C-alpha positions, 0 to 999 in steps of 0.5 A, a space after each residue: 523642543 525635540 522635533 519629530 515629523 509631528 512638529 513641522 513648525 517647532 525649533 528642532 534640536 537633537 536630544 543631546 543638545 536639548 539635554 545639555 540645555 536643560 542641564 544648564 537651566 537646572 544650574 541657573 537658580 544656584 548660580 543666581 543665588 551665588 551672584 545675587 548681590 552682584 546682580 542686584 547692585 548692577 541692576 539697580 545701577 542701571 535701573 536708577 539711571 533709566 527709572 522712567 524708561 524701565 518703569 514703562 515696561 512694568 506689567 500688572 503682575 509686577 506692579 501688584 507683586 511689588 506692592 504686595 511684597 512691600 505691604 503697600 496698597 495698590 490700585 485696583 485691577 481695573 486700573 490701566 497699566 498706565 495708571 499703575 506706572 504713574 502710581 509707581 513713578 509718584 510713589 517710589 522717589 528715593 533710591 532706596 524706595 526704587 530698589 525695594 520696589 524693583 526687587 519686590 516686583 521681580 521677586 518671582 524671577 528669583 524663586 527656585 523652580 519647584 
């Protein structure tokens, strides 16, 4: 955020630094697409070893997104996040199932910004 007298609590950077930052952000989707396969291979290698630990970080949106994209039924939105995590833990057992779920659950992070 570029600061002014009206932003006393904001992070203040120069307009040039902000422009450089925004140019970098604009390149992220293309860079991700270029290295997507490498990213997912590395992520799955990490996530498979720490499945239970990482599953504790899943939130409602990721759980629902993952199940919807995989065309699987999912717990009602009234269920607790703990119930969703337990469901995912029981449902996705094989490496292939885990990979499919993680990629589907994180699909929103892959989309190109509008």
